[in-house]
C-alpha positions in Angstrom: -57.3 77.9 -37.4 -60.5 80.0 -37.5 -63.6 79.1 -35.4 -65.6 78.4 -38.6 -62.8 76.2 -40.0 -62.6 74.3 -36.6 -66.3 73.7 -36.6 -66.3 72.4 -40.2 -63.3 70.2 -39.5 -64.9 68.8 -36.4 -68.1 67.9 -38.4 -66.0 66.3 -41.1 -64.1 64.1 -38.6 -67.4 63.2 -36.9 -68.7 62.0 -40.3 -65.5 59.9 -40.8 -64.5 61.8 -43.9 -60.9 62.6 -44.9 -60.1 65.6 -47.1 -59.8 63.2 -50.1 -63.3 61.9 -49.4 -64.7 65.4 -49.1 -62.9 66.3 -52.4 -64.7 63.5 -54.1 -68.1 64.5 -52.7 -67.9 68.2 -53.4 -65.5 68.3 -56.4 -63.6 71.0 -54.6 -59.8 70.6 -54.6 -58.3 69.5 -51.4 -56.1 72.6 -51.1 -59.2 74.8 -51.0 -60.8 72.5 -48.4 -57.7 72.7 -46.2 -57.6 76.5 -46.7 -61.3 76.7 -45.4 -60.4 74.7 -42.3 -57.2 76.8 -41.6 -59.1 80.1 -42.2 -56.7 80.9 -45.1 -59.2 82.6 -47.5 -56.5 84.5 -49.4 -55.7 81.4 -51.5 -59.3 81.3 -52.9 -59.9 82.9 -56.3 -62.4 85.4 -54.8 -64.8 86.1 -52.0 -67.7 84.6 -54.0 -65.9 81.2 -54.1 -65.1 81.4 -50.4 -68.8 81.6 -49.6 -69.8 79.0 -52.2 -67.2 76.5 -51.2 -68.1 76.9 -47.5 -71.7 76.2 -48.3 -70.8 73.1 -50.2 -68.4 71.9 -47.5 -71.2 72.5 -44.8 -73.8 70.6 -46.9 -71.5 67.7 -47.3 -71.0 67.3 -43.5 -74.6 67.9 -42.6 -74.5 71.6 -41.5 -76.5 74.6 -42.7 -74.2 76.8 -44.8 -76.3 80.0 -44.6 -76.5 79.8 -40.8 -72.7 79.3 -40.5 -72.0 82.2 -42.8 -74.3 84.4 -40.8 -72.9 83.2 -37.5 -69.2 83.7 -38.5 -69.7 86.6 -40.9 -66.8 88.5 -39.2 -64.4 85.9 -40.6 -65.7 86.3 -44.2 -63.8 88.5 -46.7 -65.6 91.5 -48.0 -67.5 91.0 -51.2 -65.7 92.1 -54.4 -67.5 93.1 -57.6 -67.0 90.6 -60.4 -65.8 93.4 -62.8 -62.6 93.9 -60.7 -61.5 90.3 -61.4 -59.1 89.8 -64.2 -59.4 86.6 -66.1 -55.9 84.9 -66.3 -54.7 84.4 -69.9 -54.1 80.7 -69.1 -55.1 78.5 -66.2 -52.6 75.8 -65.7 -53.1 73.0 -63.3 -50.2 71.6 -61.4 -48.8 68.4 -62.9 -49.2 65.5 -60.6 -46.1 63.5 -60.3 -46.4 59.8 -60.1 -45.6 58.6 -56.6 -43.0 55.8 -56.4 -42.3 55.6 -52.7 -43.1 51.9 -52.5 -40.0 50.7 -54.4 -37.8 53.1 -52.3 -39.2 51.7 -49.1 -38.6 48.2 -50.4 -34.9 49.1 -51.2 -34.6 50.7 -47.7 -35.7 47.4 -46.1 -33.6 45.2 -48.4 -30.2 47.0 -48.1 -29.7 46.4 -44.3 -30.4 42.7 -44.9 -27.8 42.5 -47.6 -25.2 44.2 -45.4 -25.8 41.8 -42.6 -25.5 38.8 -45.0 -22.2 40.2 -46.4 -20.9 40.7 -42.8 -21.7 37.1 -41.9 -20.0 35.8 -45.1 -16.9 37.9 -44.2 -16.7 36.4 -40.7 -17.0 32.9 -42.1 -14.3 33.6 -44.7 -11.9 34.9 -42.0 -12.6 31.8 -39.8 -12.0 29.5 -42.7 -8.7 31.2 -43.5 -7.4 30.8 -39.9 -8.6 27.2 -39.8 -6.8 26.4 -43.1 -3.6 28.0 -41.9 -3.7 26.0 -38.6 -4.3 22.7 -40.5 -1.2 23.4 -42.8 1.0 24.1 -39.7 0.0 20.8 -38.1 0.8 18.9 -41.3 4.2 20.5 -41.7 5.2 19.6 -38.1 4.3 15.9 -38.3 7.4 13.8 -37.2 9.0 11.2 -39.7 9.8 7.6 -38.7 13.3 6.4 -37.9 16.1 6.8 -40.3 15.5 4.8 -43.4 11.8 4.8 -42.9 9.2 6.5 -44.9 7.9 9.8 -43.7 4.3 9.6 -42.4 1.9 11.0 -44.7 -1.8 11.2 -44.3 -3.8 9.7 -47.1 -5.1 12.3 -49.4 -8.6 11.9 -50.5 -9.5 13.9 -53.5 -12.7 15.7 -53.1 -14.4 16.5 -56.4 -15.2 20.1 -56.8 -18.8 20.8 -56.8 -20.3 21.4 -60.2 -21.8 24.8 -60.6 -25.2 24.4 -61.9 -25.9 26.5 -64.9 -28.8 28.6 -64.0 -30.3 31.0 -66.4 -30.7 34.4 -64.9 -34.3 35.4 -65.1 -34.7 39.0 -66.2 -36.0 41.2 -63.5 -39.0 43.1 -64.7 -38.8 46.7 -63.6 -42.1 48.4 -62.9 -43.2 50.5 -65.9 -43.5 54.1 -65.1 -47.0 55.4 -65.4 -47.3 58.4 -67.8 -47.8 61.7 -66.0 -51.2 63.2 -66.3 -51.2 66.0 -69.0 -51.4 69.6 -67.8 -54.7 71.5 -68.2 -54.8 75.0 -69.8 -57.9 77.1 -69.9 -57.8 80.4 -71.7 -60.2 83.0 -73.1 -60.5 82.9 -76.9 -63.0 85.8 -77.5 -65.8 87.8 -75.9 -68.7 88.7 -78.2 -72.0 90.2 -76.9 -73.3 87.9 -74.1 -71.0 85.0 -75.0 -67.5 84.4 -73.6 -65.6 81.6 -75.4 -62.9 79.6 -73.6 -60.5 76.9 -75.0 -59.5 74.0 -72.9 -56.5 71.7 -73.5 -56.0 69.0 -70.9 -56.9 65.5 -69.8 -59.6 63.6 -71.7 -61.6 63.0 -68.5 -63.4 66.2 -67.7 -65.9 66.9 -64.9 -67.9 70.2 -64.7 -69.3 71.2 -61.3 -72.2 73.7 -61.1 -72.9 75.0 -57.6 -75.7 77.5 -56.9 -75.6 79.9 -53.9 -79.0 81.4 -54.9 -81.7 81.1 -57.6 -80.4 81.2 -61.2 -81.5 79.8 -64.5 -79.0 77.2 -65.9 -78.9 75.1 -69.1 -76.1 73.2 -70.7 -75.9 71.7 -74.2 -73.2 70.0 -76.3 -72.1 70.8 -79.9 -75.2 68.9 -81.2 -77.6 70.9 -79.0 -78.2 67.9 -76.7 -79.1 68.7 -73.1 -76.2 67.8 -70.7 -77.9 68.7 -67.4 -80.7 66.7 -65.9 -83.0 69.5 -67.1 -82.8 73.2 -68.0 -84.2 74.8 -64.9 -83.8 77.4 -62.1 -81.3 76.0 -59.6 -81.8 76.9 -56.0 -79.3 77.8 -53.2 -77.0 74.9 -52.2 -78.0 72.8 -55.2 -75.2 71.3 -57.2 -74.9 69.2 -60.4 -71.9 67.5 -62.0 -71.7 67.0 -65.7 -69.3 64.5 -67.4 -67.7 66.2 -70.4 -65.2 63.4 -71.4 -67.0 62.7 -74.7 -68.0 66.3 -75.5 -66.1 68.6 -77.9 -68.0 71.8 -76.9 -70.2 72.8 -74.0 -72.5 75.9 -74.0 -73.9 77.2 -70.7 -76.8 79.6 -70.5 -76.6 81.3 -67.1 -79.3 83.7 -65.7 -77.7 85.2 -62.6 -73.9 84.6 -62.8 -73.4 85.9 -59.3 -75.3 82.9 -57.9 -73.5 80.2 -60.0 -70.0 78.9 -59.4 -68.3 76.8 -62.1 -65.4 74.5 -61.6 -63.7 72.3 -64.3 -61.7 69.4 -62.9 -61.5 71.2 -59.6 -60.3 74.5 -61.0 -62.8 77.5 -60.8 -63.9 79.3 -63.9 -64.0 83.1 -63.4 -66.5 85.3 -65.3 -65.0 88.1 -67.5 -68.3 89.9 -68.0 -70.9 91.3 -65.6 -74.0 90.4 -67.7 -77.3 88.8 -66.7 -77.9 86.6 -68.5 -74.8 85.5 -70.3 -73.3 82.5 -72.2 -70.2 80.5 -71.4 -68.8 78.4 -74.2 -65.8 75.9 -73.7 -64.1 74.2 -76.6 -62.1 71.1 -75.6 -58.8 69.7 -77.0 -57.2 66.6 -75.5 -53.6 67.2 -74.4 -51.0 64.9 -76.1 
């Protein structure tokens, strides 16, 4: 663990936050937060996101991100020009499997009890067998009366067999399996002039996180030209805004200085394919089946 990561983790623990809590606050995926604490910057999509994520982490736990980056600048990766980054043809989020550990734990606790009960029943059956055999031997060795008499017989009392109550077996309802969350795919459709168009196919619930590391103009509108941000403005360093895009078919972002603006959609970073100031980012949404 790096000194910077150790200091951030110590501040998080002092706040009483878990990595899941910090993920909800910053909209940064937990694996990236853990990578920051461990000093594993190679898993990040680029040096720009390393610095931007560290600033957001520091702001969430009450620290000054700029001072931390300056103090631990030897741990930071070298800056890379945005032109060297290749935009992946498709960005696929990992499918999240539904956890079903609770039923397995219940079975693990239930099976030993069943085995103990079967063992007790077996002991009782063996004891009853030997008891019945002993009773039959005593009956066979009972002496008869003098010659001409009637052999001694114990009165036999018929014991009615217990009636088995007919009980309807109630069907056991098995827990319904929750459908797995659909995978998300982000791909570049076309680049024309200042505008880069992406297509998104994934979950219907979509959250766009805008994080500024320096001053930059930002505006966001939907397919009907309605403003989606609180206001079109110049965002300042360490300022963030989250936009709910669940009911939006298309979002258009106008960005002044792209090098100061980090975009993440449902926790996945969106990388720029053009080195233009200003430029437009258009995302068209399709819900996965």
